[in-house]
N, C-alpha and C positions, 0 to 999 in steps of 0.2 A: 447500721446502728445495728448492735444485732439484740435487740429489747423485741424490735413488732419479726422480725424470723425469730427467734424463741418462742415465741406465744403462736404466732401461726403455727411453728414446730405439734408445740404441745395440744392444740387445737386441732391438728389434724388424727396427731395419737389419740386423742380423746371422741377423734370422733368415729375413728377407727375399731377400738373397741364398741362405743356404742354401736353402732352399726353393724359390725363383726361377733360379737361376743354376745348386746345385748338384742338382739335384732328389732332393732329400733328403724327410724331411719335417717335418709344422708342427710345431714346437718346440724342432727341434734345432740351429737358428741358434742362437738363446735357451739351450737347455741348454747351448751351448760356451760362449759367452759368458759365463753367470754359474758355471759352468768355473775359467774364464778367470779374471776375477775373485777368486776365493775362491784363487785357486790364486796370484793374484799378491800376495792381500793378505800370507799365511801367508807367502807366501817373502821381501815387505818386513818380515813384522813377525818375521822372523826373524831376516833380513839386520840389519836399527836393532838387534836384542838386543843379537848375538853384536859387530859394529863401535859399540857402544856411543852410537849416534843417537840422542839421549833426546825431541829436541823431531818429528824422522820416524817414531819408534816412537809417543808422544803422538798423532800425526794418524792414522796408520795404524790404532791402535786404536780413536778415536775415527768414522775412517769403517768399521770393522766394526764394531760397536756401533751406529751410524744402520743401515747395512743389515742389521742383527742385529733390529732395532728394527721394522724396516719390515715384514720376513720372515711378521709375520700376515696380511700381505694377499693371501698364498699362499693363505692359509682363501678367498677371495673364488675363485679359476682352480678350489682346488679344488669348491669347490658351482656352478661355473656346468657347471666336467665333468661333473655329476650331474645337470642336466636338469632343475632342480624347476619349478614349476610357477608360478611369481614370478622372474623372474629378469632383472630389472632392469639394461638395459643391456648382460646375453649380455657377458660378457669373458671369451668361452673361447680368445683369444688374447693374440700381445701387445701387436698395434694396438690389441684392443677393452681392454687392462686397462690402455696408456697413457693410454688416452679417458677412460676409470672417474677413474684417478689423477688427472692434472688435471683435471677435473668436465667437461668435452666439456658435457654433456648442456645445462649451466645455459646457458650460455651465457656473455659477456665483459661485466662491467659495468664503465667507467671510472673509475681510483681516483686518480689522480697526474695524467693530461693526456686530455683526451678530448671529443668534441664539444659545439657548441649542441647543443637538439634541431630550432633549424630549417638550421643549415646544410645544404651540400650536396656528395654527392660529388664530389672531383678529379681521383682517381687511384684505379686498380683496382691490384690485382699479386695472383700470385699467392701465397701462401704454403706450399704447399706440399699432397700427395695424402691420403687417405682409402685404408685399402685394407680390403678383404674376403675374406673365403678364400668360394676359386671351385675348385670342383674337386680339382685338388691341387697350385693355385697361389694367391700371393697378386695381385687384380685391380686396380685402383686404381677405387674406387666414385665417387668426385667428389673433383672440387678445391678446398680450404681459400684464401678471398682475402678479402685486405683491402685498409680503403679510406683516403687522405687528404682531410680536409675540409676545405669554405671558411674554415668557421672553428672554435677548439678553443680552450680553456681548462685550466688546471692547475685541480684537482681541483675538475672538474665537478659540476654536481650538479641542471642544469637539463639530459640528453643526452637522455632516452628519446622516438623521436619517435611511442612508441606515446600520451606522454603530450600531446601537443601544444596541443589542445585545455585541458586545462587549466593549461597552462601560459600559454600568449595570455591567459585570464581571472585566472589569478594577476597577472600581472607590467602587467595591461589595455593588451595588444598588441593592434591591430589582422587582421586577416586577410595584407597579407600585410607589419606591419611588421616590422623584425629586434631582437635584442635589441640595448642601448647597448653592450654591450661587445662587447671587442677589435680 
């Protein structure tokens, strides 16, 4: 569900603004954003109930319950702040928490559309920044990139260049031979 990821993403960039532009502490922007969302939800639910808007009321209550359900993930942040011995991903700020929720540590595998294992990149484009804490500011640790490929397909099943030798053997392809699809 994209609701949580986008809420956390907005909270992260609010925190980036509060920390880097306004000089406030880490987490102040995320806290402000959380209070703003909670306040808007409470006001919206009150407004929809007072003015008899049942569809709006159901939509806002549903959103509130989704957020409430995901609130159990705050335990991950509390645990990270305790600095345990085993602290995978170390989600101690809103950017690393977003990375944790998006499961970025596992990489991407194409499900609907993707490349063939022997496709070559035709274009590289920047998709965003990865931020980390440095002193009392967020700094760009590295950039995220994505690629367009020379050949792609729907529902890719032979996409991993790590398994190229296996795919070539399974498909009876020579070293320079390409798959006949696409």
